[in-house]
C-alpha positions as CSV (number, residue, x, y, z in Angstrom):
1,M,22.6,-22.2,2.5
2,R,19.4,-20.2,2.4
3,K,17.1,-19.8,5.4
4,Q,13.7,-21.4,4.9
5,L,10.8,-19.0,4.9
6,R,8.3,-19.6,7.7
7,Y,5.3,-18.2,5.8
8,S,4.4,-18.1,2.1
9,F,3.8,-14.7,0.5
10,D,0.0,-15.3,0.4
11,E,0.0,-16.1,4.2
12,L,1.8,-12.8,4.9
13,V,-0.6,-10.8,2.7
14,D,-3.6,-12.4,4.5
15,E,-2.0,-11.6,7.9
16,N,-1.5,-8.0,6.9
17,K,-5.1,-7.7,5.7
18,K,-6.4,-9.0,9.0
19,E,-4.2,-6.5,10.9
20,L,-5.5,-3.7,8.7
21,E,-9.1,-4.8,9.2
22,N,-8.7,-4.8,13.0
23,D,-6.9,-1.3,13.2
24,P,-9.0,1.5,11.7
25,A,-6.3,4.1,12.4
26,L,-3.8,2.1,10.4
27,M,-6.3,1.6,7.6
28,M,-6.9,5.4,7.4
29,E,-3.1,5.9,7.2
30,V,-2.8,3.5,4.3
31,E,-5.8,5.1,2.5
32,D,-4.3,8.6,3.0
33,R,-1.0,7.5,1.5
34,V,-2.7,5.9,-1.5
35,E,-4.8,9.0,-2.1
36,Q,-1.7,11.2,-1.8
37,R,0.1,9.1,-4.4
38,Q,-2.9,9.2,-6.8
39,A,-3.0,13.0,-6.4
40,E,0.7,13.3,-7.2
41,R,0.3,11.1,-10.3
42,I,-2.6,13.2,-11.5
43,H,-0.6,16.4,-11.0
44,E,2.4,14.9,-12.9
45,K,0.2,13.9,-15.8
46,K,-1.3,17.4,-16.0
47,A,2.2,18.9,-15.9
48,D,3.3,16.6,-18.7
49,K,0.3,17.6,-20.9
50,E,1.1,21.3,-20.4
51,H,4.6,20.9,-21.9
């Protein structure tokens, strides 16, 4: 038998958003990771166009 979830997905997302809003250092870490991933994707697209 499956264990019941205590929270819905939306509730967990809202909880995570609140945690990020209250922790500027964590927010910066997330933003840095997003920027890094975007830079990697741009680099990959440029490499694909060159071939």
